[in-house]
C-alpha positions as a printed Julia matrix, in Angstrom:
75×3 Matrix{Float64}:
   9.45   26.19  -27.08
   6.77   24.39  -29.0
   3.32   25.16  -27.53
   2.05   21.78  -28.59
   4.58   20.15  -26.3
   2.9    21.72  -23.26
  -0.58   20.64  -24.34
   0.3    16.95  -24.6
  -0.54   14.9   -21.53
   1.22   11.75  -20.51
  -0.99    8.68  -20.34
  -0.9     6.96  -16.98
   0.26    3.37  -17.12
  -2.42    0.68  -16.91
  -3.06   -0.64  -13.42
  -3.35   -4.26  -14.63
  -1.23   -6.16  -17.16
  -1.92   -8.93  -19.68
  -2.45  -12.44  -18.32
  -3.2   -11.17  -14.79
  -6.14  -12.9   -13.15
  -8.49  -10.25  -11.75
 -11.81  -10.19   -9.96
 -14.86   -8.03  -10.64
 -18.57   -8.02   -9.91
 -19.86  -11.15  -11.62
 -16.72  -13.24  -11.54
 -13.06  -13.39  -12.31
 -10.96  -13.77  -15.4
  -7.68  -13.19  -17.18
  -6.79   -9.91  -18.91
  -6.22  -10.52  -22.61
  -5.85   -6.93  -23.87
  -6.06   -3.36  -22.68
  -6.52   -0.01  -24.39
  -6.37    3.63  -23.28
  -9.68    5.36  -24.05
 -11.15    8.67  -22.9
  -8.71    9.2   -20.03
  -9.04    5.67  -18.66
  -8.02    2.1   -19.45
 -10.41   -0.52  -20.84
  -9.63   -4.2   -20.45
 -10.75   -7.26  -22.41
 -11.15   -9.97  -19.77
 -11.71  -13.64  -20.53
 -13.8   -15.13  -17.74
 -12.85  -18.45  -16.19
 -15.05  -21.39  -17.04
 -16.95  -22.85  -14.14
 -18.4   -26.33  -13.8
 -19.84  -27.51  -17.13
 -23.65  -27.31  -17.23
 -25.73  -30.48  -17.74
 -26.39  -29.63  -21.39
 -22.67  -29.11  -22.12
 -20.8   -26.12  -23.44
 -21.54  -24.33  -26.67
 -18.37  -22.27  -26.91
 -15.3   -21.0   -25.14
 -15.04  -18.65  -22.16
 -17.07  -15.46  -22.1
 -15.12  -12.3   -22.83
 -16.16   -8.99  -21.25
 -14.98   -5.41  -21.71
 -14.4    -3.63  -18.39
 -13.22   -0.17  -17.38
 -10.34   -0.07  -14.92
 -12.71    1.17  -12.18
 -14.83   -2.0   -12.58
 -11.95   -4.32  -11.71
 -11.72   -4.9    -7.97
  -8.23   -6.38   -7.82
  -5.85   -9.18   -8.65
  -6.49  -12.75   -7.49
């Protein structure tokens, strides 16, 4: 048998999928992308926009990069 075959490890599936609304410390948002890095999954999460501030908005939603452990669950 090929020794390399035994060394390869299967990547666990991501806990959260695209377009799922999740919550985390600091808010909630929708998962836009995810990527397997260093034995864990990282997620690009687009935060929901709250009430517009008095001075108006400058741009779109804020996007944050979170590790799977930082996401508390699905809303």
